[in-house]
Backbone as JSON, one array per atom type, in Angstrom:
{
  "sequence": "XXXXXXXXXXXXXXXXXXXXXXXXXXXXXXXXXXXXXXXXXXXXXXXXXXXXXXXXXXXXXXXX",
  "N": [[93.35, 38.82, 42.2], [95.06, 36.0, 41.01], [96.81, 35.51, 37.91], [96.59, 32.96, 36.98], [94.93, 30.04, 37.87], [96.59, 28.93, 40.12], [96.94, 26.49, 41.59], [98.65, 23.65, 42.87], [97.63, 21.1, 42.17], [96.19, 21.66, 39.83], [98.19, 22.57, 38.14], [99.67, 20.26, 37.99], [97.92, 18.66, 36.56], [97.9, 20.04, 34.08], [100.61, 19.76, 33.38], [100.71, 17.02, 33.06], [99.06, 16.7, 30.8], [100.63, 18.08, 28.94], [102.9, 16.43, 28.89], [101.8, 14.11, 27.86], [101.09, 14.98, 25.29], [103.67, 15.54, 24.35], [104.79, 12.99, 24.35], [103.19, 11.78, 22.44], [103.99, 13.07, 20.13], [106.57, 12.3, 20.03], [108.5, 13.87, 21.3], [111.13, 14.79, 23.23], [111.01, 15.93, 26.54], [112.65, 16.65, 28.97], [112.83, 18.44, 31.19], [110.18, 19.08, 31.57], [109.19, 16.56, 32.29], [110.55, 16.22, 34.69], [109.47, 18.34, 36.19], [106.83, 17.47, 36.31], [107.11, 15.17, 37.92], [108.02, 16.39, 40.27], [105.85, 18.08, 41.03], [103.95, 16.11, 41.37], [104.97, 14.76, 43.58], [104.65, 16.85, 45.39], [101.83, 17.07, 45.53], [101.24, 14.61, 46.7], [102.36, 15.07, 49.16], [100.67, 16.78, 50.43], [100.36, 19.31, 49.35], [98.55, 19.95, 47.39], [96.43, 21.86, 47.12], [97.7, 24.22, 47.42], [99.33, 27.27, 46.29], [101.19, 27.27, 43.25], [103.71, 28.34, 43.61], [104.55, 27.43, 46.02], [106.41, 25.53, 45.76], [108.98, 26.26, 46.46], [108.91, 26.3, 49.27], [108.3, 23.61, 49.69], [110.61, 22.33, 48.65], [112.52, 23.36, 50.38], [111.68, 22.3, 52.84], [112.05, 19.65, 52.27], [114.74, 19.29, 52.36], [115.4, 18.83, 54.98]],
  "CA": [[93.3, 37.46, 41.72], [96.25, 35.6, 40.27], [96.57, 35.32, 36.48], [96.41, 31.54, 36.73], [94.47, 29.3, 39.04], [97.88, 28.31, 40.31], [97.07, 25.41, 42.57], [99.56, 22.59, 42.48], [96.92, 20.02, 41.5], [95.85, 22.1, 38.48], [99.43, 22.59, 37.38], [100.01, 18.86, 37.76], [97.05, 18.23, 35.47], [98.42, 20.65, 32.85], [101.89, 19.13, 33.06], [100.38, 15.68, 32.55], [98.59, 16.86, 29.42], [101.79, 18.45, 28.12], [103.75, 15.26, 28.73], [101.08, 13.21, 26.94], [101.27, 15.53, 23.94], [105.07, 15.36, 23.98], [104.99, 11.57, 24.05], [102.47, 11.51, 21.19], [104.79, 13.61, 19.03], [107.92, 11.8, 20.24], [109.32, 15.04, 21.62], [111.66, 14.68, 24.59], [110.85, 17.11, 27.4], [113.18, 16.21, 30.27], [112.48, 19.36, 32.28], [108.74, 18.89, 31.8], [109.03, 15.31, 33.03], [111.04, 16.48, 36.04], [108.47, 19.18, 36.85], [105.68, 16.6, 36.58], [107.45, 14.36, 39.08], [108.11, 17.26, 41.44], [104.52, 18.48, 41.45], [103.26, 14.91, 41.84], [105.44, 14.6, 44.96], [104.02, 17.89, 46.21], [100.44, 16.68, 45.77], [101.25, 13.5, 47.67], [102.8, 15.58, 50.46], [99.66, 17.66, 50.99], [100.44, 20.65, 48.77], [97.69, 19.99, 46.21], [95.61, 23.07, 47.01], [98.53, 25.41, 47.62], [99.79, 27.95, 45.11], [102.33, 26.56, 42.68], [104.97, 28.9, 44.11], [104.92, 26.74, 47.25], [107.5, 24.61, 45.44], [110.16, 26.68, 47.23], [108.71, 25.81, 50.63], [108.4, 22.15, 49.61], [112.02, 21.95, 48.49], [113.23, 23.72, 51.6], [111.31, 21.32, 53.86], [112.58, 18.35, 51.86], [116.16, 19.23, 52.7], [115.58, 18.48, 56.4]],
  "C": [[94.53, 37.17, 40.85], [95.88, 35.34, 38.81], [96.25, 33.89, 36.13], [95.89, 30.92, 38.0], [95.61, 28.37, 39.44], [97.98, 27.25, 41.37], [97.93, 24.29, 41.99], [98.82, 21.49, 41.72], [96.5, 20.4, 40.08], [97.08, 22.13, 37.59], [99.86, 21.16, 37.06], [99.18, 18.31, 36.6], [97.56, 18.77, 34.13], [99.74, 20.02, 32.42], [101.68, 17.72, 32.51], [99.91, 15.73, 31.11], [99.75, 17.2, 28.49], [102.69, 17.25, 27.87], [103.1, 14.24, 27.79], [101.25, 13.68, 25.5], [102.7, 15.34, 23.46], [105.35, 13.91, 23.61], [104.35, 11.21, 22.71], [103.28, 11.98, 19.98], [106.25, 13.19, 19.1], [108.9, 12.96, 20.43], [109.83, 14.92, 23.04], [111.5, 16.01, 25.35], [111.35, 16.76, 28.8], [112.83, 17.14, 31.42], [110.99, 19.28, 32.59], [108.47, 17.64, 32.6], [109.47, 15.48, 34.48], [110.02, 17.31, 36.82], [107.24, 18.35, 37.21], [105.93, 15.75, 37.82], [107.46, 15.19, 40.36], [106.72, 17.64, 41.94], [103.66, 17.29, 41.88], [103.67, 14.63, 43.29], [104.78, 15.62, 45.88], [102.57, 17.56, 46.52], [100.36, 15.58, 46.82], [101.65, 13.94, 49.07], [101.83, 16.6, 51.06], [99.67, 19.08, 50.44], [99.45, 20.87, 47.63], [96.92, 21.29, 46.04], [96.4, 24.35, 47.26], [98.9, 26.02, 46.28], [101.05, 27.27, 44.58], [103.68, 27.11, 43.13], [105.41, 28.25, 45.43], [106.0, 25.7, 47.01], [108.76, 24.97, 46.23], [110.08, 26.18, 48.66], [108.88, 24.28, 50.66], [109.86, 21.71, 49.53], [112.83, 22.24, 49.74], [112.94, 22.71, 52.71], [111.88, 19.94, 53.54], [114.04, 18.19, 52.19], [116.38, 18.71, 54.1], [115.11, 17.1, 56.69]]
}
């Protein structure tokens, strides 16, 4: 079993919470915001239940 329930949709949820906390404390997190957008795109493309490491496959397929 993986150390983290690493599905893309769960990671997206965690990233959303982190971005909310960052906004509340007025802390810029540009890489966090970028990751949130990337994983949101992945969920919309059907990757929601895949392991978060599928980002490599997603990016590779997006090039074509």
